[in-house]
Each structure stands twice: as structure tokens, then as C-alpha cells.
N, CA, C and O atoms as a DFTB+ gen file, in Angstrom:
264 C
 N C O
     1  1       0.844      -1.167       0.000
     2  2       0.000       0.000       0.000
     3  2       0.892       1.233       0.000
     4  3       1.944       1.256       0.639
     5  1       0.465       2.234      -0.711
     6  2       1.185       3.499      -0.742
     7  2       0.205       4.636      -0.507
     8  3      -0.943       4.596      -0.949
     9  1       0.683       5.640       0.195
    10  2      -0.125       6.829       0.449
    11  2       0.726       8.030       0.081
    12  3       1.850       8.171       0.561
    13  1       0.193       8.893      -0.770
    14  2       0.906      10.110      -1.126
    15  2       0.005      11.292      -0.808
    16  3      -1.128      11.383      -1.282
    17  1       0.530      12.183      -0.003
    18  2      -0.212      13.377       0.375
    19  2       0.725      14.558       0.164
    20  3       1.831      14.590       0.702
    21  1       0.282      15.505      -0.606
    22  2       1.127      16.640      -0.932
    23  2       0.421      17.927      -0.516
    24  3      -0.049      18.691      -1.359
    25  1       0.354      18.154       0.781
    26  2      -0.306      19.374       1.254
    27  2       0.656      20.302       1.984
    28  3       0.253      21.368       2.450
    29  1       1.921      19.911       2.088
    30  2       2.901      20.772       2.726
    31  2       2.911      20.697       4.246
    32  3       3.704      21.381       4.893
    33  1       2.054      19.888       4.816
    34  2       2.001      19.735       6.268
    35  2       1.822      18.258       6.599
    36  3       1.447      17.464       5.736
    37  1       2.086      17.899       7.826
    38  2       1.984      16.501       8.223
    39  2       0.588      16.136       8.714
    40  3       0.295      14.956       8.907
    41  1      -0.271      17.119       8.918
    42  2      -1.577      16.837       9.515
    43  2      -2.416      15.869       8.689
    44  3      -3.122      15.041       9.265
    45  1      -2.363      15.943       7.370
    46  2      -3.156      15.033       6.542
    47  2      -2.624      13.608       6.641
    48  3      -3.404      12.659       6.716
    49  1      -1.316      13.454       6.641
    50  2      -0.722      12.120       6.757
    51  2      -1.083      11.488       8.098
    52  3      -1.353      10.289       8.169
    53  1      -1.088      12.278       9.142
    54  2      -1.468      11.781      10.464
    55  2      -2.907      11.288      10.453
    56  3      -3.204      10.225      11.000
    57  1      -3.793      12.046       9.840
    58  2      -5.205      11.661       9.777
    59  2      -5.391      10.367       8.995
    60  3      -6.152       9.493       9.410
    61  1      -4.707      10.242       7.877
    62  2      -4.840       9.044       7.046
    63  2      -4.308       7.813       7.776
    64  3      -4.958       6.768       7.778
    65  1      -3.148       7.927       8.387
    66  2      -2.564       6.772       9.069
    67  2      -3.386       6.367      10.292
    68  3      -3.541       5.175      10.556
    69  1      -3.907       7.323      11.032
    70  2      -4.755       7.000      12.183
    71  2      -6.020       6.295      11.724
    72  3      -6.452       5.325      12.347
    73  1      -6.612       6.772      10.644
    74  2      -7.825       6.147      10.120
    75  2      -7.536       4.742       9.593
    76  3      -8.329       3.826       9.809
    77  1      -6.423       4.567       8.915
    78  2      -6.040       3.251       8.404
    79  2      -5.839       2.261       9.550
    80  3      -6.334       1.135       9.501
    81  1      -5.119       2.682      10.569
    82  2      -4.892       1.815      11.724
    83  2      -6.209       1.460      12.405
    84  3      -6.418       0.312      12.799
    85  1      -7.083       2.426      12.541
    86  2      -8.388       2.177      13.150
    87  2      -9.184       1.154      12.346
    88  3      -9.791       0.252      12.923
    89  1      -9.186       1.283      11.031
    90  2      -9.922       0.337      10.185
    91  2      -9.358      -1.077      10.291
    92  3     -10.117      -2.045      10.345
    93  1      -8.032      -1.201      10.322
    94  2      -7.408      -2.524      10.437
    95  2      -7.747      -3.151      11.788
    96  3      -8.103      -4.328      11.853
    97  1      -7.638      -2.380      12.854
    98  2      -7.958      -2.906      14.186
    99  2      -9.429      -3.314      14.288
   100  3      -9.749      -4.338      14.891
   101  1     -10.316      -2.519      13.705
   102  2     -11.739      -2.857      13.731
   103  2     -12.018      -4.120      12.921
   104  3     -12.809      -4.964      13.341
   105  1     -11.381      -4.253      11.781
   106  2     -11.603      -5.418      10.921
   107  2     -11.235      -6.713      11.638
   108  3     -11.876      -7.744      11.436
   109  1     -10.209      -6.655      12.468
   110  2      -9.740      -7.846      13.175
   111  2     -10.238      -7.895      14.623
   112  3      -9.756      -8.693      15.427
   113  1     -11.199      -7.042      14.941
   114  2     -11.807      -6.992      16.284
   115  2     -10.765      -6.815      17.386
   116  3     -10.839      -7.462      18.431
   117  1      -9.803      -5.943      17.146
   118  2      -8.730      -5.711      18.110
   119  2      -8.781      -4.326      18.747
   120  3      -7.923      -3.991      19.564
   121  1      -9.759      -3.533      18.390
   122  2      -9.799      -2.155      18.876
   123  2     -10.569      -2.070      20.194
   124  3     -11.641      -2.656      20.347
   125  1      -9.999      -1.331      21.133
   126  2     -10.679      -1.067      22.399
   127  2     -11.388       0.277      22.297
   128  3     -11.136       1.052      21.374
   129  1     -12.259       0.544      23.230
   130  2     -12.978       1.817      23.237
   131  2     -12.000       2.983      23.351
   132  3     -12.144       3.986      22.652
   133  1     -11.016       2.854      24.222
   134  2     -10.030       3.922      24.413
   135  2      -9.200       4.132      23.145
   136  3      -8.970       5.268      22.731
   137  1      -8.754       3.034      22.532
   138  2      -7.973       3.150      21.297
   139  2      -8.797       3.808      20.202
   140  3      -8.278       4.617      19.432
   141  1     -10.075       3.465      20.128
   142  2     -10.950       4.060      19.118
   143  2     -11.063       5.568      19.332
   144  3     -10.988       6.338      18.374
   145  1     -11.241       5.987      20.567
   146  2     -11.343       7.418      20.873
   147  2     -10.069       8.163      20.486
   148  3     -10.122       9.231      19.877
   149  1      -8.932       7.589      20.844
   150  2      -7.651       8.243      20.560
   151  2      -7.408       8.320      19.056
   152  3      -7.050       9.378      18.539
   153  1      -7.600       7.214      18.357
   154  2      -7.361       7.203      16.911
   155  2      -8.326       8.127      16.176
   156  3      -7.934       8.794      15.219
   157  1      -9.573       8.171      16.610
   158  2     -10.532       9.074      15.965
   159  2     -10.149      10.533      16.172
   160  3     -10.397      11.370      15.304
   161  1      -9.546      10.841      17.315
   162  2      -9.129      12.229      17.554
   163  2      -7.983      12.636      16.626
   164  3      -7.845      13.813      16.293
   165  1      -7.162      11.671      16.209
   166  2      -6.091      11.957      15.253
   167  2      -6.592      11.915      13.814
   168  3      -6.049      12.595      12.943
   169  1      -7.625      11.117      13.565
   170  2      -8.137      10.956      12.205
   171  2      -9.034      12.111      11.776
   172  3      -9.102      12.437      10.591
   173  1      -9.715      12.726      12.722
   174  2     -10.645      13.821      12.412
   175  2     -10.482      14.911      13.459
   176  3     -10.675      14.684      14.653
   177  1     -10.124      16.089      12.992
   178  2      -9.930      17.180      13.941
   179  2     -10.161      18.527      13.261
   180  3     -10.011      18.648      12.046
   181  1     -10.528      19.538      14.050
   182  2     -10.782      20.864      13.480
   183  2      -9.486      21.595      13.140
   184  3      -8.454      21.385      13.776
   185  1      -9.557      22.444      12.141
   186  2      -8.460      23.356      11.813
   187  2      -8.816      24.722      12.375
   188  3      -9.920      25.227      12.168
   189  1      -7.875      25.304      13.081
   190  2      -8.124      26.609      13.692
   191  2      -7.114      27.628      13.184
   192  3      -5.971      27.292      12.874
   193  1      -7.555      28.868      13.105
   194  2      -6.643      29.928      12.679
   195  2      -5.853      30.439      13.881
   196  3      -5.978      29.907      14.984
   197  1      -5.055      31.453      13.668
   198  2      -4.195      31.993      14.718
   199  2      -4.989      32.520      15.907
   200  3      -4.456      32.633      17.011
   201  1      -6.264      32.844      15.686
   202  2      -7.116      33.390      16.739
   203  2      -7.892      32.302      17.487
   204  3      -8.635      32.596      18.423
   205  1      -7.716      31.048      17.068
   206  2      -8.408      29.947      17.718
   207  2      -9.792      29.664      17.159
   208  3     -10.514      28.819      17.686
   209  1     -10.166      30.364      16.094
   210  2     -11.465      30.153      15.465
   211  2     -11.392      28.952      14.527
   212  3     -10.463      28.845      13.726
   213  1     -12.357      28.057      14.621
   214  2     -12.395      26.907      13.726
   215  2     -12.715      27.381      12.313
   216  3     -13.726      28.041      12.077
   217  1     -11.830      27.028      11.377
   218  2     -11.992      27.472       9.990
   219  2     -12.138      26.301       9.015
   220  3     -12.270      26.509       7.809
   221  1     -12.114      25.096       9.526
   222  2     -12.242      23.914       8.679
   223  2     -11.984      22.668       9.488
   224  3     -12.004      22.697      10.718
   225  1     -11.743      21.573       8.793
   226  2     -11.450      20.323       9.483
   227  2     -10.614      19.421       8.591
   228  3     -10.562      19.592       7.374
   229  1      -9.967      18.461       9.223
   230  2      -9.215      17.433       8.515
   231  2      -9.915      16.119       8.799
   232  3     -10.159      15.769       9.953
   233  1     -10.237      15.393       7.737
   234  2     -10.818      14.066       7.896
   235  2     -10.527      13.247       6.653
   236  3     -10.603      13.760       5.536
   237  1     -10.196      11.981       6.837
   238  2      -9.879      11.135       5.690
   239  2     -11.132      10.769       4.904
   240  3     -12.218      10.630       5.466
   241  1     -10.961      10.617       3.600
   242  2     -12.052      10.206       2.721
   243  2     -11.508       9.090       1.839
   244  3     -10.436       9.233       1.251
   245  1     -12.224       8.000       1.744
   246  2     -11.762       6.906       0.890
   247  2     -12.100       7.216      -0.562
   248  3     -12.988       8.022      -0.839
   249  1     -11.400       6.582      -1.476
   250  2     -11.676       6.783      -2.891
   251  2     -13.092       6.371      -3.243
   252  3     -13.689       6.927      -4.165
   253  1     -13.631       5.412      -2.528
   254  2     -14.992       4.944      -2.798
   255  2     -16.016       6.046      -2.532
   256  3     -17.105       6.030      -3.107
   257  1     -15.677       6.999      -1.667
   258  2     -16.597       8.077      -1.320
   259  2     -16.482       9.262      -2.265
   260  3     -17.349      10.137      -2.253
   261  1     -15.443       9.317      -3.079
   262  2     -15.245      10.465      -3.968
   263  2     -16.149      10.412      -5.168
   264  3     -16.106      11.305      -6.014
């Protein structure tokens, strides 16, 4: 598997890898409630500007959803 993200920041790669790990753990019934909470917080999170105002979000999208 290969993942290429060209956004100039690491935040997208973090979201993709957290989501991938979460999906693998769920598929094999290895995910705990705590692990799910932690991984979801890395996979989906708000983007804030310098003033702390939410201006967007980062969340992974599979090719099937595009």
C-alpha cells in the first residue's frame, strides 16, 4: 500500500494513518474503546486559525466516497 499526500504539512498524513490503523484494528476486532477514541481524535480534527477560530477540518475520505 502506498499513500501520497502533498499538502505541505503533516496533519493530513497523520489523519490518514490514524484512520487506516483504526480500520485494520476494527476489521480484526482488536480495537478497544479507548484506542478508538484516541485514533478518531487523530483521524478527524478541526483546523483553527491563529485566533483559535475553527476554519475547517481534517478528515480522511476513501476513494470509494469520492
